[in-house]
C-alpha positions as CSV (number, residue, x, y, z in Angstrom):
1,M,40.2,44.2,68.6
2,A,41.6,45.2,71.8
3,K,41.0,43.9,75.3
4,E,42.0,44.8,79.5
5,N,42.2,42.6,81.5
6,G,40.2,40.0,80.0
7,K,37.1,42.5,78.4
8,V,36.7,43.6,75.0
9,A,37.3,47.4,75.2
10,G,37.4,47.5,71.3
11,T,37.5,46.4,67.5
12,I,38.0,46.7,64.0
13,G,36.8,44.0,61.1
14,L,38.4,44.4,57.7
15,M,36.2,42.3,54.8
16,N,37.9,41.7,51.2
17,K,36.1,43.0,48.7
18,G,38.2,41.8,45.7
19,N,40.1,43.7,43.3
20,G,42.1,46.1,45.8
21,L,38.8,47.1,48.1
22,C,38.3,46.0,51.0
23,I,35.7,47.5,54.0
24,L,35.6,48.4,57.0
25,K,33.4,46.4,59.9
26,K,32.8,46.5,63.4
27,F,34.3,49.7,64.5
28,F,33.8,50.3,67.4
29,V,35.0,51.0,70.8
30,Y,33.7,51.5,74.5
31,E,33.1,54.4,76.2
32,P,35.6,55.0,78.5
33,Y,38.4,54.4,75.5
34,R,37.6,56.6,73.8
35,G,39.3,59.7,73.5
36,K,42.3,60.8,76.0
37,P,43.5,59.0,77.6
38,H,43.4,56.0,75.4
39,N,42.8,56.9,72.1
40,L,42.1,54.0,71.5
41,G,39.6,54.5,68.0
42,Q,43.0,55.7,66.2
43,Q,45.2,53.6,67.1
44,L,42.2,50.6,65.8
45,Y,41.9,52.2,62.4
46,G,46.2,52.8,62.2
47,V,46.5,49.4,62.9
48,F,43.6,49.2,60.2
49,L,45.8,50.9,57.2
50,E,48.9,49.1,58.0
51,F,47.1,46.5,57.7
52,A,45.2,46.8,54.8
53,K,48.6,48.8,53.4
54,L,50.6,45.5,53.9
55,H,48.2,43.4,52.1
56,G,47.7,45.8,49.3
57,F,43.9,47.4,49.6
58,S,44.3,50.5,47.5
59,R,40.6,51.2,48.4
60,I,39.0,51.3,51.4
């Protein structure tokens, strides 16, 4: 979850389905944080991919 001034700006979630499979869930970014200069969606997705790799998921 990403926050600014205590308010949610965007979030992304991962659900473990077992056997190396995970599902991307609850991915949203409020409009003011989409695209430049924030690129919050790209940042959240990057964190999601790093987390999935670190925890051994091979399929999304």
